[in-house]
C-alpha positions in Angstrom: 36.8 75.7 -153.0 33.2 74.5 -152.7 30.4 76.2 -154.5 27.7 75.1 -152.1 27.2 73.1 -148.9 25.8 70.2 -151.1 29.0 70.1 -153.1 31.1 70.0 -149.9 28.9 67.1 -148.6 29.2 65.2 -151.9 33.0 65.7 -151.9 33.4 64.4 -148.4 31.0 61.5 -149.2 33.1 60.4 -152.2 36.2 60.5 -150.2 34.7 58.4 -147.4 33.3 55.8 -149.9 36.7 55.5 -151.5 38.4 55.1 -148.1 35.8 52.5 -147.2 36.4 50.2 -150.2 33.5 51.7 -152.3 30.9 50.7 -149.6 28.3 53.4 -148.9 27.6 52.1 -145.4 29.9 51.5 -142.5 30.0 50.0 -139.0 31.1 51.5 -135.8 34.8 50.7 -136.4 35.1 52.8 -139.6 32.8 55.5 -138.4 34.7 55.9 -135.1 37.9 56.3 -137.0 36.4 59.0 -139.2 34.9 60.8 -136.2 38.1 60.3 -134.3 36.6 58.7 -131.3 36.4 55.2 -129.8 33.8 52.6 -130.5 32.8 52.9 -126.9 32.2 56.6 -127.4 29.9 55.7 -130.3 28.0 53.3 -127.9 27.8 56.1 -125.3 26.4 58.6 -127.8 23.9 56.1 -129.1 22.7 55.5 -125.5 22.5 59.3 -125.0 20.8 59.8 -128.3 23.0 62.8 -129.3 26.0 64.0 -131.3 26.1 61.3 -134.0 25.1 60.9 -137.6 21.9 59.1 -138.3 22.3 55.3 -138.0 20.2 52.1 -138.1 20.4 49.1 -135.8 20.5 45.8 -137.7 20.3 43.1 -135.2 23.2 43.7 -132.8 25.0 45.8 -135.4 24.9 49.6 -135.9 25.2 50.8 -139.5 25.9 54.3 -140.7 25.2 55.6 -144.2 28.3 57.4 -145.3 26.3 60.3 -146.8 24.9 60.9 -143.3 28.4 60.8 -141.9 29.6 63.3 -144.6 26.7 65.6 -143.8 27.5 65.3 -140.0 31.1 66.1 -140.6 30.3 69.2 -142.7 27.9 70.7 -140.2 28.9 74.3 -139.3 27.8 74.2 -135.7 29.7 73.0 -132.7 28.2 71.3 -129.7 29.7 72.2 -126.4 29.6 69.8 -123.5 
């Protein structure tokens, strides 16, 4: 299906951008729906500093680049709690 990991990431990225109204960045609400967790779980993971795609804080907002989210979703490792 995918020739390389990069092609897989790009495919997921394109799908996320299309789903997010052609925006390449997203807030906690969209990202939490993609990651299938609550916004409070996102907050908890930010506080713990683990198990999230890269993000930036802009004032009181948290912004995720969807390429980073796609890369996070296509990781081949699983973190066990």
